[in-house]
N, C-alpha and C positions, 0 to 999 in steps of 0.2 A: 504494500500500500504506500502511495506517495506521501511524503511529509506534508502536513498541513499546519496552518498557523492559527493561533487563538487571538482574536481581536479583543483587546482589553478595554472595557468601558466602565462607567460607574456601576453598571449592573453586575459586573464581575469585580466585586469589591476588593480593594487592597487591604492590607493589614498593618498593624503597628511595626511589623518587621520587614515590610516589603522592600524598602530601600537596602536593607542589609542582605536580604535574600538575593537581590539583583547584583549587589557588589560581590557576593560569594560565587557568582557565575552560574546561577540556575539556568538549566537548558530547556526545561519543559514544565508546563503547568497543566492541571486539569481544573475544572470548576466543581466545587463541592459546597453545598448550602449557599449557592450564589456568591462564593468567595474563591479567590485564587488559592490553590493548593499546589506547592511545588511537587514534581514527580521525578526529577532527574537533575543531578549535578555533574557527574562524570560519565561513567558508563553504568548500566545496570549491575554488571558484575563487580566493578570497583566500589560502587556505592554499597553493595551487599556485603562484601568482605570487610569494608571499613566499619559498618554497623556492627557486625558480628565480633570484631576484634578490638574496637576502640570506643569512641563516644561521639555522638552527633547531636546537633541542635536542630530541632524541627519546628518550622512555622506551621502549626496546626490550628491557627486561628479559626479555620473553617469548622472546627468542632464547636458550633455555636451553642450557646446556653439559652434555654428557656427558663426564666425565673418565675416561680410560682410563690407568692407571698401573701399572707393574710390568714385570718382565723380558720378558713376552710382549706388551706393549702394541702394538709395531709390527706384530706378526703379526695381532692382532685387528682393528686399524683397517684394515689392508690387506685382510683377508678381507672386510670390509664394502663395499669400493668397487672398481670396475673401473679406477680411475685409479691409475697407478703413483705411490706415495708415497715410493719409496726414496731419491729425491734431494731431499726436502723439507728446507730449511734450518731451523735453530732460529729460532723466532718467526715463521716464515712460515705463511701460511694458503693453502689451496688449495680451490677449488670442487670438490667430489668427490661426484657422485651415488652414493647407496647403493642397492644392488640385491640382490634375493633370488636364489636358485639358478635361477629361470626368467628372470632378466634384467629383472625388473619393478622400477620405481623406488619405493623406500620412503621416501626423503627426499632432499633435495639441499642438504646443509649445507656450511659452510666447516669444514674440518678444520685445526686449528692445532697445530703442533709446539711445545709449550710448553717441552720439555726432552727430554733423552734418555730414552726409554721413558716419555714422558708426553705425552698428547694431549688437546686439547679438541675435541669435536665440537659445533659451533655450529649448532643445529638449526632447520630449518623445522618446521611444525606436524604432528608425529607422534611417537609414543612409542618412539623409537629406543633409549632406555636399556634398555627391557625386552628388546628383540631382542639388544642387545649383551651383556647379562647372560646371556641364554640361550645365545648362541654361546660365550661364555667358559666357561660350565659344561660345555656339550656337548663342546667341543674340549679341555677340561682345561687351559686357558691359565692361567698364573700372573699374574693381573692383578686389580686392583680396578676396578670400574665403578660410578660413582655420579654424582649431580648435585651439583656443588659450589656454594658460595655465590658465584655470579658473575652479575652483572646488567649487561648492556651498556647504555651510554648513547650514543646517536648524536649527532654534530654534523655536520649536512649542509647543503650549499649553497655557492655560489661564494665566500663570505667565511669558510668554515670554517678555512682555513689561518691566517688572521689571528687568529681567535678562539682557536684551539688554541695558537698561538705565544704569545699573551698569558698563557695559563694554564700551559703546560708548557715554554715556551722555544722558541727558534728551531729547535732540532734536530728538532722535530716536522715541519718542512717537508721534511726529507730522507727521511721514511718513504715507501717505494715502495708501489705498489698491491699489496694483499694481503700486505704486509709489516708487521712490527710492532716496537716497542721497549718496553722497560720504563722508564718515566719516573716521577719522584717526585711525589706529592701528599700534603701534610700528613704527611710522614715515611713514607709507604707507596708502594712501587713498583707502578704499575698498568700492565697490558699495554694498549698503544694501537696500533691497526691502521688503516691507510688502507683503509677498506671501508665498506659501508653499502648499503641497499636503495634507492638512487636513482642517477641518472646525473649529478647536479649536483656530485658530488665531496664528500668528507668523511671522517670518522673514526668509529671506535667505540672507546669507553673501556670496558674490561672491569673493572668494579668488583667486587672480591672481598671487600669489607668493607662490609656493610649500613650500619654506623653512619656511614660517610662519605658516604652518598648525598646527603643534603640539602646538606651543605657543598660537595660537588662541583657540584651544580646551581647553588647560589647563586654560587659563584666564576665559573662560565661567564657568568652574567648580569651580575655586577658588572664583569667584565673586558670585557664585550661592548658597553659604552657606545660609541655612534657607529657600530656595525655593524648596528643594527636587529635584534638577536637576539631571538627569541621562541620560545615552546614550539611544537613541531610534532609531526608523526607521519608514518609512511610514507604517501605520497600515491598513491592508486590511479590517478588520471589520469596522473601523471607516469611511473609505472612501466609503464603500458600503452603510452604513447608510446615508451618506451625498450625495450619488448619483454622486460621482466624477468619471468621466470616466477614464479608463486606456487603452491607445492605445496599440493594440496588444492583449488585452484580451476582451474588450467590443466592440471594433470597429477596423477596419483595412481598407486596400485599396479597399475592396469590397463594402464599405458603402459610402454614401454621407453624408454631414452635416445634411441634412433633416432627414435621418434615425436616426441620433444620437441626435436629439433635439438641434442642434447647430444653428438653424435658426437666433437667435438674434445676432450671430457673423458674419453674412453675410450681406454685403452692396450691394444688388442686383442692386440698382439704382445709385450707385456711378460712377462718371466719372473718373475711374482709369483704368490703363492697368493691368489686372489680367488674368493669363492663364486660370483660371477655371470659371470666371464669365459668359462667353457666355453659357457654358453648364449648369451651375447652374440656370441661368434664364429660360432655357428650362425645367429644371427638377422641378422647383417650383410648388408645388401643385400636383405633380404626384408620391409622394413617395409610396412605397409598403410595407415598414417595418417601425416599430417604436420602439424606445428604451424605455422600461418601467421597472417598478419594480413589483415584485410579493412577497406577504407576505404569509408565511405558518405558521400554529400554532406550528408545530414541524419540526425538521430536517428530510428530506427525507431519507428513508432507502435504500441507494444505496451501492452496493458493490464497494469497493475501492474509496469511496468518499473522496476527499481531501478538507480540508477547503479552501475556496476561489476559488476552481477550477470550471471552466465551461466546455462547450463543450458537453452539453446534449441536444438532440433534444426534442422539445415539440410537442406532438401529439394531434389531435382532430379528432375523427371518423376515425382513422387509417392514417390520413394525417399529415405530418409535417407542423406545422404552426409557428414554431419559434425555438429559441435556447436559453438556459440558458448560459449566458456569464460569470458571476461571481456570487458567492453565499457565504453566511456565516451565522453563528448563531449570532444574535444580543445580546450581553451581556447586553445592556441597556434595550431593549424592550422584551427580552426573546421570540423572534420569529425568524423564519428562513427567511432570505431575499435573494432574487435573482434579479439580473439584467439580462434582456433578450431582444432580438430582436424578435418581433412578427409581423406577417402579419397584415397590416392595415385592410384588409377585415375581418379577424377574430375578431379584436378588436371592430369593428363597432357593433357587436351583442353579444359580450361576455365580462363579467366582472370578470370571474373566469377561471382558467385552472387547470387541473389535472396533477400532476407531481409525479412520483414515488409513486403512490397510495394515494396521498392526494390532496385536493383541495386548491388552492391558490387564493388570492384576487389580482387582477391586479390594480396597481396604477401608477400614474405619478411619476417621480423622480424629486427631492429628495423625499424620503418617507414621507407621511403625518404622523406627529407624533401623531395626535389625533387618527388616524386609528390604529396605532401600540399599543397604550395603552388602547384602548377601549375593 
């Protein structure tokens, strides 16, 4: 496929870090939640290995927040997800699929309890703010729902603890997974969580003051001397190896959490008021699709194949039995990996599938490392 260019306008919003990202030599963007998201700085392989071995600073301002605040904030956020949020601690985040009344997935955010009766919904790529506002109005909840001035900055990679400790102090090392602390930067307390869209470990700094963006970026690089810190971005190859879902690519509102392997994030027996729980209780045990991984020894020979791109039907005996959602060449395992939705009936009697002329082995995700290296 020929290279194409992205025309940047006010609708593709810049971020507090955009000038620094440009200066760092960004080579490509995508649009995510109506905002620019860097996707490449060097080559996919060099970006990948640097993430896995060192530390990167990611402009992930596109992870927009929906703030829900007011006396009925707990009720509204709980209504939106089938995960029981009643025992969420202050400053804790939880992965919480958001589903409609039919049990279909509308987004898979991290919901963060910022204070009593105050939540941030840290979004994947869909307009959940509008849905939340509609539910608030329709149910007559006493809340405000809006997008605050919050722009997350990711620090990801095995050296991320060392870099963050140099900037925010040693107590940053004590932050647990999906937990957070308020730590000072230039006289302002920032919410910092141990989270991020990679399996290499790291943090997200929730910047709520646009004017501090470039100073924060510069401080991370100045304190990162000797750690080989550089600008980076979510790496598609790494996230596919780790089996991390991408809303809009791997799943959408046509899927249920059961299809996507998100059963562990559903509290079907919880005594909470959730819009989707009645439907999901009825759907339990009746799924027709399953999210799986497929391992191929070589990359499929497909015309116009783009790295990470999905949208290819999977056939068996002339019938469509599934779809490749995302795919990549694994630099670590030297095999081609695909994430796919496949019919449960087909999976019951098949462990392999043919795609673009070669046979692939079907696995649960995340991919079994032993199978990849054997």
